[in-house]
Structure formats: C-alpha cells, structure tokens
PDB file with one MODEL, atoms N, CA, C and O in Angstrom:
MODEL        1
ATOM      1  N   UNK A   1     163.340  72.267 127.150  1.00  0.00           N
ATOM      2  CA  UNK A   1     161.937  72.317 126.780  1.00  0.00           C
ATOM      3  C   UNK A   1     161.294  73.640 127.177  1.00  0.00           C
ATOM      4  O   UNK A   1     160.528  74.205 126.397  1.00  0.00           O
ATOM      5  N   UNK A   2     161.592  74.151 128.387  1.00  0.00           N
ATOM      6  CA  UNK A   2     160.946  75.390 128.814  1.00  0.00           C
ATOM      7  C   UNK A   2     161.371  76.577 127.956  1.00  0.00           C
ATOM      8  O   UNK A   2     160.577  77.496 127.754  1.00  0.00           O
ATOM      9  N   UNK A   3     162.615  76.582 127.442  1.00  0.00           N
ATOM     10  CA  UNK A   3     163.033  77.664 126.540  1.00  0.00           C
ATOM     11  C   UNK A   3     162.188  77.659 125.279  1.00  0.00           C
ATOM     12  O   UNK A   3     161.808  78.715 124.774  1.00  0.00           O
ATOM     13  N   UNK A   4     161.903  76.494 124.784  1.00  0.00           N
ATOM     14  CA  UNK A   4     161.080  76.384 123.573  1.00  0.00           C
ATOM     15  C   UNK A   4     159.659  76.890 123.851  1.00  0.00           C
ATOM     16  O   UNK A   4     159.077  77.601 123.032  1.00  0.00           O
ATOM     17  N   UNK A   5     159.115  76.522 124.996  1.00  0.00           N
ATOM     18  CA  UNK A   5     157.774  76.989 125.355  1.00  0.00           C
ATOM     19  C   UNK A   5     157.745  78.508 125.454  1.00  0.00           C
ATOM     20  O   UNK A   5     156.821  79.147 124.951  1.00  0.00           O
ATOM     21  N   UNK A   6     158.755  79.088 126.101  1.00  0.00           N
ATOM     22  CA  UNK A   6     158.812  80.544 126.249  1.00  0.00           C
ATOM     23  C   UNK A   6     158.905  81.207 124.880  1.00  0.00           C
ATOM     24  O   UNK A   6     158.244  82.217 124.641  1.00  0.00           O
ATOM     25  N   UNK A   7     159.709  80.660 123.985  1.00  0.00           N
ATOM     26  CA  UNK A   7     159.819  81.234 122.627  1.00  0.00           C
ATOM     27  C   UNK A   7     158.487  81.155 121.886  1.00  0.00           C
ATOM     28  O   UNK A   7     158.083  82.113 121.227  1.00  0.00           O
ATOM     29  N   UNK A   8     157.808  80.022 121.992  1.00  0.00           N
ATOM     30  CA  UNK A   8     156.512  79.874 121.326  1.00  0.00           C
ATOM     31  C   UNK A   8     155.468  80.816 121.920  1.00  0.00           C
ATOM     32  O   UNK A   8     154.667  81.400 121.191  1.00  0.00           O
ATOM     33  N   UNK A   9     155.479  80.962 123.237  1.00  0.00           N
ATOM     34  CA  UNK A   9     154.566  81.915 123.864  1.00  0.00           C
ATOM     35  C   UNK A   9     154.879  83.336 123.407  1.00  0.00           C
ATOM     36  O   UNK A   9     153.972  84.138 123.182  1.00  0.00           O
ATOM     37  N   UNK A  10     156.159  83.640 123.273  1.00  0.00           N
ATOM     38  CA  UNK A  10     156.566  84.958 122.787  1.00  0.00           C
ATOM     39  C   UNK A  10     156.020  85.251 121.404  1.00  0.00           C
ATOM     40  O   UNK A  10     155.544  86.354 121.138  1.00  0.00           O
ATOM     41  N   UNK A  11     156.089  84.269 120.528  1.00  0.00           N
ATOM     42  CA  UNK A  11     155.516  84.436 119.186  1.00  0.00           C
ATOM     43  C   UNK A  11     154.017  84.702 119.273  1.00  0.00           C
ATOM     44  O   UNK A  11     153.478  85.557 118.570  1.00  0.00           O
ATOM     45  N   UNK A  12     153.364  83.957 120.143  1.00  0.00           N
ATOM     46  CA  UNK A  12     151.927  84.142 120.312  1.00  0.00           C
ATOM     47  C   UNK A  12     151.569  85.507 120.863  1.00  0.00           C
ATOM     48  O   UNK A  12     150.585  86.114 120.442  1.00  0.00           O
ATOM     49  N   UNK A  13     152.370  85.993 121.808  1.00  0.00           N
ATOM     50  CA  UNK A  13     152.131  87.329 122.372  1.00  0.00           C
ATOM     51  C   UNK A  13     152.284  88.382 121.285  1.00  0.00           C
ATOM     52  O   UNK A  13     151.437  89.266 121.149  1.00  0.00           O
ATOM     53  N   UNK A  14     153.358  88.293 120.515  1.00  0.00           N
ATOM     54  CA  UNK A  14     153.589  89.275 119.442  1.00  0.00           C
ATOM     55  C   UNK A  14     152.491  89.228 118.386  1.00  0.00           C
ATOM     56  O   UNK A  14     152.149  90.249 117.788  1.00  0.00           O
ATOM     57  N   UNK A  15     151.940  88.035 118.160  1.00  0.00           N
ATOM     58  CA  UNK A  15     150.875  87.893 117.160  1.00  0.00           C
ATOM     59  C   UNK A  15     149.505  88.254 117.730  1.00  0.00           C
ATOM     60  O   UNK A  15     148.521  88.315 116.992  1.00  0.00           O
ATOM     61  N   UNK A  16     149.439  88.491 119.029  1.00  0.00           N
ATOM     62  CA  UNK A  16     148.174  88.848 119.647  1.00  0.00           C
ATOM     63  C   UNK A  16     147.292  87.658 119.983  1.00  0.00           C
ATOM     64  O   UNK A  16     146.103  87.825 120.253  1.00  0.00           O
ATOM     65  N   UNK A  17     147.858  86.462 119.971  1.00  0.00           N
ATOM     66  CA  UNK A  17     147.061  85.269 120.220  1.00  0.00           C
ATOM     67  C   UNK A  17     147.231  84.658 121.596  1.00  0.00           C
ATOM     68  O   UNK A  17     146.698  83.581 121.863  1.00  0.00           O
ATOM     69  N   UNK A  18     147.970  85.331 122.482  1.00  0.00           N
ATOM     70  CA  UNK A  18     148.199  84.824 123.825  1.00  0.00           C
ATOM     71  C   UNK A  18     147.676  85.834 124.835  1.00  0.00           C
ATOM     72  O   UNK A  18     147.920  87.035 124.717  1.00  0.00           O
ATOM     73  N   UNK A  19     146.962  85.334 125.818  1.00  0.00           N
ATOM     74  CA  UNK A  19     146.429  86.173 126.885  1.00  0.00           C
ATOM     75  C   UNK A  19     147.261  85.914 128.127  1.00  0.00           C
ATOM     76  O   UNK A  19     147.462  84.761 128.509  1.00  0.00           O
ATOM     77  N   UNK A  20     147.748  86.974 128.764  1.00  0.00           N
ATOM     78  CA  UNK A  20     148.534  86.847 129.979  1.00  0.00           C
ATOM     79  C   UNK A  20     147.751  87.396 131.167  1.00  0.00           C
ATOM     80  O   UNK A  20     147.023  88.380 131.034  1.00  0.00           O
ATOM     81  N   UNK A  21     147.900  86.770 132.309  1.00  0.00           N
ATOM     82  CA  UNK A  21     147.262  87.254 133.528  1.00  0.00           C
ATOM     83  C   UNK A  21     145.959  86.540 133.822  1.00  0.00           C
ATOM     84  O   UNK A  21     145.205  86.181 132.917  1.00  0.00           O
ATOM     85  N   UNK A  22     145.710  86.342 135.109  1.00  0.00           N
ATOM     86  CA  UNK A  22     144.539  85.592 135.553  1.00  0.00           C
ATOM     87  C   UNK A  22     143.240  86.246 135.099  1.00  0.00           C
ATOM     88  O   UNK A  22     142.332  85.558 134.632  1.00  0.00           O
ATOM     89  N   UNK A  23     143.144  87.546 135.227  1.00  0.00           N
ATOM     90  CA  UNK A  23     141.901  88.243 134.866  1.00  0.00           C
ATOM     91  C   UNK A  23     141.576  88.054 133.390  1.00  0.00           C
ATOM     92  O   UNK A  23     140.441  87.734 133.036  1.00  0.00           O
ATOM     93  N   UNK A  24     142.569  88.252 132.533  1.00  0.00           N
ATOM     94  CA  UNK A  24     142.357  88.088 131.099  1.00  0.00           C
ATOM     95  C   UNK A  24     142.039  86.660 130.713  1.00  0.00           C
ATOM     96  O   UNK A  24     141.197  86.411 129.851  1.00  0.00           O
ATOM     97  N   UNK A  25     142.716  85.723 131.354  1.00  0.00           N
ATOM     98  CA  UNK A  25     142.482  84.303 131.060  1.00  0.00           C
ATOM     99  C   UNK A  25     141.067  83.907 131.467  1.00  0.00           C
ATOM    100  O   UNK A  25     140.353  83.251 130.708  1.00  0.00           O
ATOM    101  N   UNK A  26     140.675  84.307 132.657  1.00  0.00           N
ATOM    102  CA  UNK A  26     139.321  83.961 133.114  1.00  0.00           C
ATOM    103  C   UNK A  26     138.253  84.576 132.211  1.00  0.00           C
ATOM    104  O   UNK A  26     137.255  83.927 131.898  1.00  0.00           O
ATOM    105  N   UNK A  27     138.461  85.830 131.792  1.00  0.00           N
ATOM    106  CA  UNK A  27     137.488  86.489 130.906  1.00  0.00           C
ATOM    107  C   UNK A  27     137.383  85.746 129.579  1.00  0.00           C
ATOM    108  O   UNK A  27     136.284  85.525 129.069  1.00  0.00           O
ATOM    109  N   UNK A  28     138.532  85.361 129.022  1.00  0.00           N
ATOM    110  CA  UNK A  28     138.518  84.628 127.739  1.00  0.00           C
ATOM    111  C   UNK A  28     137.886  83.253 127.899  1.00  0.00           C
ATOM    112  O   UNK A  28     137.140  82.813 127.024  1.00  0.00           O
ATOM    113  N   UNK A  29     138.172  82.570 128.995  1.00  0.00           N
ATOM    114  CA  UNK A  29     137.556  81.266 129.234  1.00  0.00           C
ATOM    115  C   UNK A  29     136.038  81.389 129.335  1.00  0.00           C
ATOM    116  O   UNK A  29     135.310  80.541 128.820  1.00  0.00           O
ATOM    117  N   UNK A  30     135.564  82.430 129.989  1.00  0.00           N
ATOM    118  CA  UNK A  30     134.125  82.622 130.135  1.00  0.00           C
ATOM    119  C   UNK A  30     133.443  82.890 128.797  1.00  0.00           C
ATOM    120  O   UNK A  30     132.248  82.638 128.643  1.00  0.00           O
ATOM    121  N   UNK A  31     134.203  83.401 127.833  1.00  0.00           N
ATOM    122  CA  UNK A  31     133.659  83.669 126.493  1.00  0.00           C
ATOM    123  C   UNK A  31     134.021  82.564 125.514  1.00  0.00           C
ATOM    124  O   UNK A  31     133.843  82.728 124.307  1.00  0.00           O
ATOM    125  N   UNK A  32     134.532  81.427 126.019  1.00  0.00           N
ATOM    126  CA  UNK A  32     134.966  80.313 125.172  1.00  0.00           C
ATOM    127  C   UNK A  32     135.980  80.766 124.140  1.00  0.00           C
ATOM    128  O   UNK A  32     135.920  80.360 122.979  1.00  0.00           O
ATOM    129  N   UNK A  33     136.920  81.616 124.568  1.00  0.00           N
ATOM    130  CA  UNK A  33     137.879  82.179 123.640  1.00  0.00           C
ATOM    131  C   UNK A  33     139.276  81.599 123.705  1.00  0.00           C
ATOM    132  O   UNK A  33     140.192  82.147 123.092  1.00  0.00           O
ATOM    133  N   UNK A  34     139.474  80.485 124.441  1.00  0.00           N
ATOM    134  CA  UNK A  34     140.813  79.900 124.537  1.00  0.00           C
ATOM    135  C   UNK A  34     140.813  78.448 124.084  1.00  0.00           C
ATOM    136  O   UNK A  34     139.848  77.711 124.288  1.00  0.00           O
ATOM    137  N   UNK A  35     141.916  78.061 123.466  1.00  0.00           N
ATOM    138  CA  UNK A  35     142.089  76.674 123.031  1.00  0.00           C
ATOM    139  C   UNK A  35     142.883  75.858 124.030  1.00  0.00           C
ATOM    140  O   UNK A  35     142.763  74.634 124.079  1.00  0.00           O
ATOM    141  N   UNK A  36     143.707  76.548 124.842  1.00  0.00           N
ATOM    142  CA  UNK A  36     144.593  75.888 125.776  1.00  0.00           C
ATOM    143  C   UNK A  36     145.008  76.892 126.844  1.00  0.00           C
ATOM    144  O   UNK A  36     145.111  78.088 126.572  1.00  0.00           O
ATOM    145  N   UNK A  37     145.246  76.404 128.054  1.00  0.00           N
ATOM    146  CA  UNK A  37     145.750  77.245 129.141  1.00  0.00           C
ATOM    147  C   UNK A  37     147.114  76.713 129.550  1.00  0.00           C
ATOM    148  O   UNK A  37     147.268  75.519 129.807  1.00  0.00           O
ATOM    149  N   UNK A  38     148.107  77.598 129.611  1.00  0.00           N
ATOM    150  CA  UNK A  38     149.435  77.240 130.094  1.00  0.00           C
ATOM    151  C   UNK A  38     149.599  77.922 131.450  1.00  0.00           C
ATOM    152  O   UNK A  38     149.653  79.148 131.543  1.00  0.00           O
ATOM    153  N   UNK A  39     149.677  77.104 132.497  1.00  0.00           N
ATOM    154  CA  UNK A  39     149.838  77.625 133.856  1.00  0.00           C
ATOM    155  C   UNK A  39     151.292  77.538 134.272  1.00  0.00           C
ATOM    156  O   UNK A  39     151.943  76.514 134.064  1.00  0.00           O
ATOM    157  N   UNK A  40     151.798  78.600 134.854  1.00  0.00           N
ATOM    158  CA  UNK A  40     153.176  78.599 135.357  1.00  0.00           C
ATOM    159  C   UNK A  40     153.321  77.523 136.424  1.00  0.00           C
ATOM    160  O   UNK A  40     152.409  77.300 137.220  1.00  0.00           O
ATOM    161  N   UNK A  41     154.453  76.871 136.435  1.00  0.00           N
ATOM    162  CA  UNK A  41     154.707  75.810 137.401  1.00  0.00           C
ATOM    163  C   UNK A  41     154.637  76.318 138.831  1.00  0.00           C
ATOM    164  O   UNK A  41     154.335  75.551 139.745  1.00  0.00           O
ATOM    165  N   UNK A  42     154.911  77.600 139.037  1.00  0.00           N
ATOM    166  CA  UNK A  42     154.883  78.168 140.380  1.00  0.00           C
ATOM    167  C   UNK A  42     153.639  79.014 140.644  1.00  0.00           C
ATOM    168  O   UNK A  42     153.649  79.872 141.526  1.00  0.00           O
ATOM    169  N   UNK A  43     152.570  78.778 139.886  1.00  0.00           N
ATOM    170  CA  UNK A  43     151.319  79.508 140.117  1.00  0.00           C
ATOM    171  C   UNK A  43     150.818  79.194 141.521  1.00  0.00           C
ATOM    172  O   UNK A  43     150.963  78.072 142.006  1.00  0.00           O
ATOM    173  N   UNK A  44     150.232  80.186 142.161  1.00  0.00           N
ATOM    174  CA  UNK A  44     149.728  79.989 143.524  1.00  0.00           C
ATOM    175  C   UNK A  44     148.564  79.003 143.500  1.00  0.00           C
ATOM    176  O   UNK A  44     147.896  78.850 142.477  1.00  0.00           O
ATOM    177  N   UNK A  45     148.324  78.337 144.623  1.00  0.00           N
ATOM    178  CA  UNK A  45     147.187  77.414 144.688  1.00  0.00           C
ATOM    179  C   UNK A  45     145.859  78.099 144.357  1.00  0.00           C
ATOM    180  O   UNK A  45     145.000  77.503 143.707  1.00  0.00           O
ATOM    181  N   UNK A  46     145.690  79.336 144.799  1.00  0.00           N
ATOM    182  CA  UNK A  46     144.442  80.061 144.522  1.00  0.00           C
ATOM    183  C   UNK A  46     144.284  80.328 143.018  1.00  0.00           C
ATOM    184  O   UNK A  46     143.213  80.118 142.449  1.00  0.00           O
ATOM    185  N   UNK A  47     145.358  80.790 142.395  1.00  0.00           N
ATOM    186  CA  UNK A  47     145.326  81.039 140.948  1.00  0.00           C
ATOM    187  C   UNK A  47     145.056  79.744 140.202  1.00  0.00           C
ATOM    188  O   UNK A  47     144.202  79.688 139.317  1.00  0.00           O
ATOM    189  N   UNK A  48     145.790  78.708 140.567  1.00  0.00           N
ATOM    190  CA  UNK A  48     145.626  77.398 139.922  1.00  0.00           C
ATOM    191  C   UNK A  48     144.181  76.927 140.046  1.00  0.00           C
ATOM    192  O   UNK A  48     143.598  76.454 139.071  1.00  0.00           O
ATOM    193  N   UNK A  49     143.601  77.053 141.237  1.00  0.00           N
ATOM    194  CA  UNK A  49     142.226  76.609 141.463  1.00  0.00           C
ATOM    195  C   UNK A  49     141.244  77.375 140.584  1.00  0.00           C
ATOM    196  O   UNK A  49     140.391  76.778 139.927  1.00  0.00           O
ATOM    197  N   UNK A  50     141.373  78.711 140.576  1.00  0.00           N
ATOM    198  CA  UNK A  50     140.455  79.541 139.771  1.00  0.00           C
ATOM    199  C   UNK A  50     140.506  79.182 138.295  1.00  0.00           C
ATOM    200  O   UNK A  50     139.477  78.970 137.653  1.00  0.00           O
ATOM    201  N   UNK A  51     141.719  79.119 137.772  1.00  0.00           N
ATOM    202  CA  UNK A  51     141.886  78.899 136.327  1.00  0.00           C
ATOM    203  C   UNK A  51     141.554  77.459 135.952  1.00  0.00           C
ATOM    204  O   UNK A  51     140.841  77.220 134.977  1.00  0.00           O
ATOM    205  N   UNK A  52     142.065  76.503 136.719  1.00  0.00           N
ATOM    206  CA  UNK A  52     141.829  75.095 136.377  1.00  0.00           C
ATOM    207  C   UNK A  52     140.346  74.741 136.435  1.00  0.00           C
ATOM    208  O   UNK A  52     139.842  74.038 135.559  1.00  0.00           O
ATOM    209  N   UNK A  53     139.649  75.220 137.454  1.00  0.00           N
ATOM    210  CA  UNK A  53     138.227  74.894 137.583  1.00  0.00           C
ATOM    211  C   UNK A  53     137.435  75.392 136.371  1.00  0.00           C
ATOM    212  O   UNK A  53     136.608  74.663 135.824  1.00  0.00           O
ATOM    213  N   UNK A  54     137.693  76.630 135.957  1.00  0.00           N
ATOM    214  CA  UNK A  54     136.974  77.196 134.819  1.00  0.00           C
ATOM    215  C   UNK A  54     137.384  76.522 133.514  1.00  0.00           C
ATOM    216  O   UNK A  54     136.535  76.254 132.663  1.00  0.00           O
ATOM    217  N   UNK A  55     138.666  76.246 133.349  1.00  0.00           N
ATOM    218  CA  UNK A  55     139.134  75.582 132.123  1.00  0.00           C
ATOM    219  C   UNK A  55     138.514  74.195 131.985  1.00  0.00           C
ATOM    220  O   UNK A  55     138.060  73.818 130.904  1.00  0.00           O
ATOM    221  N   UNK A  56     138.497  73.443 133.075  1.00  0.00           N
ATOM    222  CA  UNK A  56     137.891  72.101 133.028  1.00  0.00           C
ATOM    223  C   UNK A  56     136.409  72.174 132.691  1.00  0.00           C
ATOM    224  O   UNK A  56     135.903  71.367 131.910  1.00  0.00           O
ATOM    225  N   UNK A  57     135.716  73.140 133.278  1.00  0.00           N
ATOM    226  CA  UNK A  57     134.286  73.293 133.009  1.00  0.00           C
ATOM    227  C   UNK A  57     134.028  73.611 131.545  1.00  0.00           C
ATOM    228  O   UNK A  57     132.989  73.242 130.999  1.00  0.00           O
ATOM    229  N   UNK A  58     134.972  74.295 130.911  1.00  0.00           N
ATOM    230  CA  UNK A  58     134.837  74.666 129.496  1.00  0.00           C
ATOM    231  C   UNK A  58     135.469  73.641 128.558  1.00  0.00           C
ATOM    232  O   UNK A  58     135.387  73.787 127.338  1.00  0.00           O
ATOM    233  N   UNK A  59     136.097  72.608 129.115  1.00  0.00           N
ATOM    234  CA  UNK A  59     136.722  71.581 128.282  1.00  0.00           C
ATOM    235  C   UNK A  59     138.017  72.037 127.634  1.00  0.00           C
ATOM    236  O   UNK A  59     138.400  71.526 126.582  1.00  0.00           O
ATOM    237  N   UNK A  60     138.694  72.995 128.254  1.00  0.00           N
ATOM    238  CA  UNK A  60     139.939  73.539 127.710  1.00  0.00           C
ATOM    239  C   UNK A  60     141.120  72.822 128.370  1.00  0.00           C
ATOM    240  O   UNK A  60     141.202  72.771 129.598  1.00  0.00           O
ATOM    241  N   UNK A  61     142.035  72.267 127.567  1.00  0.00           N
ATOM    242  CA  UNK A  61     143.187  71.570 128.145  1.00  0.00           C
ATOM    243  C   UNK A  61     144.108  72.518 128.911  1.00  0.00           C
ATOM    244  O   UNK A  61     144.243  73.693 128.570  1.00  0.00           O
ATOM    245  N   UNK A  62     144.739  71.975 129.955  1.00  0.00           N
ATOM    246  CA  UNK A  62     145.653  72.741 130.808  1.00  0.00           C
ATOM    247  C   UNK A  62     147.035  72.116 130.705  1.00  0.00           C
ATOM    248  O   UNK A  62     147.190  70.903 130.847  1.00  0.00           O
ATOM    249  N   UNK A  63     148.034  72.949 130.459  1.00  0.00           N
ATOM    250  CA  UNK A  63     149.411  72.501 130.332  1.00  0.00           C
ATOM    251  C   UNK A  63     150.239  73.221 131.388  1.00  0.00           C
ATOM    252  O   UNK A  63     150.083  74.425 131.591  1.00  0.00           O
ATOM    253  N   UNK A  64     151.118  72.485 132.060  1.00  0.00           N
ATOM    254  CA  UNK A  64     152.011  73.140 133.012  1.00  0.00           C
ATOM    255  C   UNK A  64     153.183  73.727 132.247  1.00  0.00           C
ATOM    256  O   UNK A  64     153.886  73.022 131.523  1.00  0.00           O
ATOM    257  N   UNK A  65     153.383  75.018 132.415  1.00  0.00           N
ATOM    258  CA  UNK A  65     154.473  75.716 131.753  1.00  0.00           C
ATOM    259  C   UNK A  65     155.668  75.858 132.662  1.00  0.00           C
ATOM    260  O   UNK A  65     155.706  75.269 133.742  1.00  0.00           O
ATOM    261  N   UNK A  66     156.650  76.640 132.232  1.00  0.00           N
ATOM    262  CA  UNK A  66     157.838  76.873 133.053  1.00  0.00           C
ATOM    263  C   UNK A  66     157.516  77.753 134.260  1.00  0.00           C
ATOM    264  O   UNK A  66     156.445  78.356 134.333  1.00  0.00           O
ATOM    265  N   UNK A  67     158.445  77.819 135.191  1.00  0.00           N
ATOM    266  CA  UNK A  67     158.317  78.684 136.356  1.00  0.00           C
ATOM    267  C   UNK A  67     158.266  80.127 135.872  1.00  0.00           C
ATOM    268  O   UNK A  67     159.123  80.559 135.101  1.00  0.00           O
ATOM    269  N   UNK A  68     157.269  80.865 136.323  1.00  0.00           N
ATOM    270  CA  UNK A  68     157.072  82.243 135.837  1.00  0.00           C
ATOM    271  C   UNK A  68     158.269  83.125 136.107  1.00  0.00           C
ATOM    272  O   UNK A  68     158.602  83.982 135.289  1.00  0.00           O
ATOM    273  N   UNK A  69     158.920  82.931 137.236  1.00  0.00           N
ATOM    274  CA  UNK A  69     160.059  83.786 137.568  1.00  0.00           C
ATOM    275  C   UNK A  69     161.283  83.494 136.703  1.00  0.00           C
ATOM    276  O   UNK A  69     162.269  84.229 136.758  1.00  0.00           O
ATOM    277  N   UNK A  70     161.226  82.429 135.907  1.00  0.00           N
ATOM    278  CA  UNK A  70     162.373  82.103 135.053  1.00  0.00           C
ATOM    279  C   UNK A  70     162.371  82.879 133.746  1.00  0.00           C
ATOM    280  O   UNK A  70     163.326  82.792 132.973  1.00  0.00           O
ATOM    281  N   UNK A  71     161.312  83.636 133.491  1.00  0.00           N
ATOM    282  CA  UNK A  71     161.268  84.438 132.271  1.00  0.00           C
ATOM    283  C   UNK A  71     160.570  85.757 132.561  1.00  0.00           C
ATOM    284  O   UNK A  71     159.605  85.827 133.322  1.00  0.00           O
ATOM    285  N   UNK A  72     161.086  86.779 131.937  1.00  0.00           N
ATOM    286  CA  UNK A  72     160.513  88.123 132.087  1.00  0.00           C
ATOM    287  C   UNK A  72     159.482  88.330 130.986  1.00  0.00           C
ATOM    288  O   UNK A  72     159.554  87.656 129.959  1.00  0.00           O
ATOM    289  N   UNK A  73     158.518  89.244 131.163  1.00  0.00           N
ATOM    290  CA  UNK A  73     157.561  89.519 130.093  1.00  0.00           C
ATOM    291  C   UNK A  73     158.236  89.861 128.773  1.00  0.00           C
ATOM    292  O   UNK A  73     157.694  89.550 127.713  1.00  0.00           O
ATOM    293  N   UNK A  74     159.398  90.489 128.810  1.00  0.00           N
ATOM    294  CA  UNK A  74     160.093  90.835 127.564  1.00  0.00           C
ATOM    295  C   UNK A  74     160.502  89.590 126.805  1.00  0.00           C
ATOM    296  O   UNK A  74     160.486  89.588 125.574  1.00  0.00           O
ATOM    297  N   UNK A  75     160.866  88.535 127.510  1.00  0.00           N
ATOM    298  CA  UNK A  75     161.287  87.316 126.815  1.00  0.00           C
ATOM    299  C   UNK A  75     160.107  86.589 126.207  1.00  0.00           C
ATOM    300  O   UNK A  75     160.286  85.699 125.376  1.00  0.00           O
ATOM    301  N   UNK A  76     158.910  86.956 126.608  1.00  0.00           N
ATOM    302  CA  UNK A  76     157.714  86.367 126.029  1.00  0.00           C
ATOM    303  C   UNK A  76     157.096  87.270 124.989  1.00  0.00           C
ATOM    304  O   UNK A  76     155.961  87.045 124.569  1.00  0.00           O
ATOM    305  N   UNK A  77     157.820  88.283 124.569  1.00  0.00           N
ATOM    306  CA  UNK A  77     157.334  89.131 123.492  1.00  0.00           C
ATOM    307  C   UNK A  77     156.857  90.497 123.917  1.00  0.00           C
ATOM    308  O   UNK A  77     156.570  91.334 123.061  1.00  0.00           O
ATOM    309  N   UNK A  78     156.761  90.753 125.196  1.00  0.00           N
ATOM    310  CA  UNK A  78     156.372  92.086 125.662  1.00  0.00           C
ATOM    311  C   UNK A  78     157.603  92.929 125.826  1.00  0.00           C
ATOM    312  O   UNK A  78     158.663  92.432 126.207  1.00  0.00           O
ATOM    313  N   UNK A  79     157.473  94.171 125.548  1.00  0.00           N
ATOM    314  CA  UNK A  79     158.578  95.097 125.781  1.00  0.00           C
ATOM    315  C   UNK A  79     158.600  95.447 127.257  1.00  0.00           C
ATOM    316  O   UNK A  79     157.556  95.668 127.870  1.00  0.00           O
ATOM    317  N   UNK A  80     159.783  95.496 127.816  1.00  0.00           N
ATOM    318  CA  UNK A  80     159.868  95.878 129.228  1.00  0.00           C
ATOM    319  C   UNK A  80     159.613  97.369 129.359  1.00  0.00           C
ATOM    320  O   UNK A  80     159.960  98.153 128.476  1.00  0.00           O
ATOM    321  N   UNK A  81     159.008  97.745 130.465  1.00  0.00           N
ATOM    322  CA  UNK A  81     158.716  99.159 130.714  1.00  0.00           C
ATOM    323  C   UNK A  81     159.602  99.635 131.843  1.00  0.00           C
ATOM    324  O   UNK A  81     159.680  99.002 132.896  1.00  0.00           O
ATOM    325  N   UNK A  82     160.262 100.740 131.622  1.00  0.00           N
ATOM    326  CA  UNK A  82     161.123 101.303 132.651  1.00  0.00           C
ATOM    327  C   UNK A  82     160.530 102.593 133.147  1.00  0.00           C
ATOM    328  O   UNK A  82     160.045 103.415 132.369  1.00  0.00           O
ATOM    329  N   UNK A  83     160.572 102.762 134.445  1.00  0.00           N
ATOM    330  CA  UNK A  83     160.109 104.042 134.978  1.00  0.00           C
ATOM    331  C   UNK A  83     161.273 104.989 135.046  1.00  0.00           C
ATOM    332  O   UNK A  83     162.416 104.583 135.255  1.00  0.00           O
ATOM    333  N   UNK A  84     160.984 106.207 134.873  1.00  0.00           N
ATOM    334  CA  UNK A  84     162.104 107.044 135.059  1.00  0.00           C
ATOM    335  C   UNK A  84     162.265 108.242 134.350  1.00  0.00           C
ATOM    336  O   UNK A  84     163.258 108.944 134.542  1.00  0.00           O
TER     337      UNK A  84
ENDMDL
END
C-alpha cells in the first residue's frame, strides 16, 4: 500500500498539485488551498500537532502516509540534487 501512495504522491508532485514540507502545507491550509493532508507515519509530535490542528480547524481530512525515511524526494517526483 505505501508503494502505491508514494507513486500517487509522485504523480501529484510532477503535476504541481502536491505541497511538501510543513511551511508550505501550513501556508496552503491557511489559504484553504488543500483538499487532504498526508502526514508521514514518523512525523514528529510537534509537526503532527501543528499540521493536524490547522487541518482540523479548516475541515481538511488527514491521512497517515508511509514513513518519510522509506522514500527519497526523487521517488516522489522530485529530482535529487547533488552537490559537487
């Protein structure tokens, strides 16, 4: 199931319809710009609290996603950046 979620999120990232990161998610929630929030299973309690509280206040459903460390940004549609 988590592989399917990662693939679907990847499609959304490539299409420009997925927001990654707490700052971006909170900004979109404040502008009523999200339909759903997918939180990583290993999100910190502080992150979970910030995002869940705002999502609930806006009536946006929250879904628990896969563990963030189980997928790299590249597997979700972002190109990896190498320094060097």
